[in-house]
C-alpha positions as a printed NumPy array, in Angstrom:
array([[169.902, 113.187,  46.605],
       [167.133, 115.498,  47.446],
       [165.813, 118.119,  44.91 ],
       [166.522, 121.539,  45.675],
       [163.498, 124.066,  45.19 ],
       [165.02 , 127.225,  43.711],
       [163.381, 130.011,  42.024],
       [164.005, 130.495,  38.389],
       [165.815, 133.887,  38.854],
       [168.571, 131.946,  41.113],
       [168.656, 129.422,  38.535],
       [169.513, 131.955,  35.924],
       [172.188, 133.394,  38.396],
       [173.519, 129.949,  38.698],
       [173.54 , 129.507,  34.908],
       [175.629, 132.879,  34.554],
       [177.99 , 131.943,  37.278],
       [178.733, 128.626,  36.197],
       [178.539, 129.403,  32.327],
       [176.471, 126.234,  31.734],
       [172.943, 125.811,  30.31 ],
       [169.592, 126.315,  32.392],
       [168.977, 122.724,  31.774],
       [172.203, 121.798,  33.312],
       [171.644, 123.899,  36.341],
       [168.191, 122.261,  36.666],
       [169.311, 118.58 ,  36.284],
       [172.237, 119.465,  38.791],
       [170.092, 120.814,  41.461],
       [167.553, 117.974,  40.997],
       [170.391, 115.483,  41.628],
       [170.299, 113.997,  38.28 ],
       [173.873, 115.199,  37.472],
       [176.68 , 114.049,  40.153],
       [179.807, 115.496,  38.577],
       [181.833, 117.676,  40.604],
       [180.488, 120.82 ,  38.827],
       [176.964, 119.677,  39.606],
       [177.752, 119.326,  43.21 ],
       [179.407, 122.803,  43.187],
       [175.985, 124.285,  41.646],
       [174.188, 122.432,  44.321],
       [176.365, 123.933,  46.928],
       [176.187, 127.505,  45.543],
       [172.343, 126.958,  45.239],
       [172.179, 126.28 ,  49.   ],
       [174.408, 129.344,  49.875],
       [171.947, 131.555,  47.669],
       [168.737, 130.084,  49.344],
       [170.312, 131.08 ,  52.6  ],
       [171.332, 134.46 ,  51.591],
       [167.704, 134.803,  50.568],
       [166.458, 133.522,  53.839],
       [168.667, 135.829,  55.84 ],
       [167.148, 138.718,  54.203],
       [163.614, 138.077,  55.831],
       [163.166, 139.813,  59.267]])
């Protein structure tokens, strides 16, 4: 699994959304954890990155 590069602010947002630790978010988006929650975190991180990219004109 490839690592997803996410700004720390987005990691903190994911932490709050999923009610997990910052380390759990980091390990999930780095592909270390592969649980259902980790996959959901990765998917949401991807969605947030797409939202950020769409803000650019």
